[in-house]
N, C-alpha and C positions, 0 to 999 in steps of 0.2 A: 767506504773504508779501504785503504790501500792493502792489497794482498801482500802478506808477509809470511811465506811458507816457513821461514826460519824460527818462528815462534810457535810452531806446531810440532807435535810429537810425530816422529817417523820411526820406522822399524829399527833403524841404526841407533836410535837413542836407547833401545832396549838390549838388542843383541847384535854382535858382529857375526860374520860367517864363521870365525873361529869358535865363537860361543855356540853356534848351531851345531858345529861338528862335535864339540865336547859334550853337549847335551845329548846328542844322538848316541854317541859312543857309550855314555853312562847309562842312558835309559834302555838301550837295546842290548847292552853288554856285548858290543862288537869292538873291533880294532879300528885304528885310524885307517889302515889299508882297506878294510871293508867299506868304511864310509867313502873314501876317495874313489873306490871302484864303482860304487853305486850312485854317487852324486858328484858330478864333475862338469866343468864348463865345456860347452860345445865350441868347436873351433870357429873362428870368425868366418862369416860367409860373405862372399862378394855379391853385391846387389845385382840382380839380373832383371831383364824385362819379363813381365808376367807371362807373355806368350812363349818364352823360351825357357822358363824355369823348370827345374826337374825336382820331383819329390825325393827328398833324402830319406834313407832308411833309418828307422829308429823312432821311438815314440816322441822324443823331445828334441829332434834335430832340426827344428825350424821349418819343417814342411816345404811349401812352395816358396821360392824366392827368399824373402827375408821374414817370413811369418813364423810364428811358433816361439818356442822357448829358447833360452840361452843356456839351459842346463840339460845334461844327458843323464838319464836314469835307466841303465841297461836292464835291471831286473823288472822294472815296470814295463819297459819296451816289450819284454818277452811275454807279457800278458795280453797284448793287443790281438794276436791271432785268435786266441780262445774267446776273448770278449766278442769279437766280430762274429764268431761262429755261434755262440750260445746266447749272447746278450742277457746273461744271468747276473743280475746285481748282487744276489746273495753270495755267489761264488766270488765275484770281484772284490767286494768290500770287506769280505772276511779273509781275503788272501793276504798274508803277511807282507808280500812285496808291494802291495798297493801303497804302503807307507811312503815309498820313495816318490811316487806320483804326487801324493798329498803334500809332501815337504817341498818339492820343486815348485808346485803351483803356488803354494802359500808364500814361500820365500821370494819368488820373483815377481808375482803379480798380485795375489789376493791381499796380502798384508801391506807390502811396500808401496803398491800403487792404488788399489781400489779402496782399501780401508783408510789409507791416508787421504785420498780424495774425498771420502765421506766426511771426515773431520774438517778438512779444509773448506768444504762446501757449507758446513754449518756456520763456521766463523766468517768466511769470506765468500758469501754467495756470488757465484759467477753472474756477470751481467747486472749485478745489483738488484735482482728481482725480489729478494727476501731480506728480512731483518736479520742482522748478524746475531748468532747465538754462540756465546763463548763456551766451548766444550768443557772447559775446566770448571765452570760454575753450574753446569747442568746437574740436576739430581734425578736422573732418569733411571728407569729399569729397562735394560736392553738385552735382547736374546740374540746371540751370534749363532745362527742356525747353520748346521753343517760345517762347523769350524775346523774339523779334522785335527791337524797338529796344533791348532790354537794360536797361531801367530797373530791372526786377526783379532782374536779375543784379547790377547795381551796388549796389542796396540790400542784398542778401544779403551781398555781399562786404564792404561797409562795416560791417554789423552783426555779421559773423562773421569778424573779421580774421585769425584763426588757421586758418580753414578754406580749402579750395581750391574755388572755384566754377567749374564748367565751362559753356561757352557754345558752341552750334553755330548757325551762321547759318541763317536761313530762306531760302526761294526769292526773297523780295523783296530785291533787292540794295540798295535804298535803306535798308532797315532796318539792314543790316550796315554801310553807310557811316556812318550815324548812330552806331551803337554804337562803332565804331572811334574816332570823334572824341570821343564822350562818355567812353570809357574813358581816352583820353589826357588829357583835362582833369581827370578824377577823381583821378588820381594813384594809383589802387588797383593793387596788384601781386599780388593773390591770385586773379586770374581767368585761366583757361586757355581759349584758343579752340581748338576741335578742328574738323577738317574734316568729320567725320561722327560719328554716334552709335556707330558700330562701334569707335571709338577710346576709348570710355569705360572707366575702370578700375572696380574694385570700389567701390561707392558706399555712403554712409551714408544718403543721402536723395535722392530725385527730387522736384523741385518742378514741378507741372503746373498753371499758372494760365491758365485759359481757352484750353486747347489740345485736350483730349481730344474735345470736342464738334465739333471741326473735321474729324473723320474719321467717315464714315458707318458704318464697321465699327470702332468704337473699340478693341476688345480686340486686333485684329490690329495696330494701330499702337502700342498701349500696352505690351503684354507684352514685346516685344524690348527696350524701354527699361527696364522694371522688372526684367528678368533680370540687370541689372548691380548691383542693390541686394543687399547682404549680408543674411543671415538676421538678423532683429531690426531691420533698417533701416526707414525711413519713406518713405511717398509722401504728400506734401501736395498735395491735389487740390481744384481749384475749377473748376466748369463751370456756365455759365448755359445749361442745355439748352433752356429754353423762351423764349429771347430773341426768336426770330422771331414767337412768338405775341403778343408785346407791342409790338414795334417793328420797323421795317425793319432787317435784320441781314445782314451779310456772312459767308459761310463756314460757316454752320450748316445743318442739315438738319431737315426736318419728321419724318423717320423715321430710326431707328437700328437696325442689325442687331446683336443681341446673341447670335448663334449659337444654342445650344440653348435660350436663354431668349426667343428670338423677336425679331420686328421690332416695335419700340415707337414709338408716335407721341408727339411732344411735346405734342400737344393733349389727351392723356389724362393727367390729373393724377397726377404722381409715377411713372408707369410706367417712364420711362427711368431715373430715379434708382434705383428698386428693382432693375431689371434689371442696371444697372451694379454695384450692390453685390453681387448674387448672383454675377456673373462674377468679381469680385474674390475672393469667398469660395472659389469653385471653384479659383482659382489660389493658394490658401493665403495670401491677404492679409486680415488681420483688420481690420475697421472698428473704430476706437478711439472712446472716449468723449470725446476732446478736442473741444471745441466753442467755437471763437472766436466773437466777435461776428458776428451774421448768418450763422453757419455757414460762414464763408470764411476759410481753407480747412478742409476736413475731412482727417483723418489716417488712413492705413492703415499697418499694420505687417506686415512679411513674416514668416511663421511657419516656412517651410521652403524 
């Protein structure tokens, strides 16, 4: 089947940047100037050779060379020093300024790129390895775990109109305020908000975009979520484990505990990635050969 990205739902089909600004201003009761100060485009960077690149200051200023984000979030930048000192998730995710980090990540990468890739892979499996599944005809139950501001949830709901998409708010209250306003403006009716993950029904798929790496013991956090997925169901996973190696990063760790597979450092090439895959295999989750562009997301299938 010929790949046709134009017949798939993208984030721009739901909201423009002006819409995002208006939603934020309304939800957070701030001014346009406040928004523009806290969420603005980074200046264009000239590509440089890796060995001569210089780390730019600021959480979202594209790190070394041409890596990192294209949006600046000054209030989120200011949290990096304390995060590196304490590595205290409770402090970080409850902090009101963490909202800007979540918005920037979701707007530029999680929704517009990874969630879109997910939908695209279902309908147009790369390399022709799998049977096409039209997202618009699926009647699945899907949990968008760690969705934050919820742009990924909205994209999935728009792209999969017959499916039910579940959302659970994060500790950052501003993210939920944004999502409530965005949901109202979207007009979507196939999203269910739950008070906790314990209320999840039997699921066809869990989506985990840039969330697993926010737990230093990833499997302890992940497995209770995946236990809700039926046999044969999917886990669409994307984690930038090594982000902190390349640029200032909030909420990630330099080492992760993979239980019997050991404590792995993100500074050692691919060690975290391989340990995670082994843990998934131990739990009877098969790594599939679905491989969207830039490997985001990757898919696992529950075997038993």
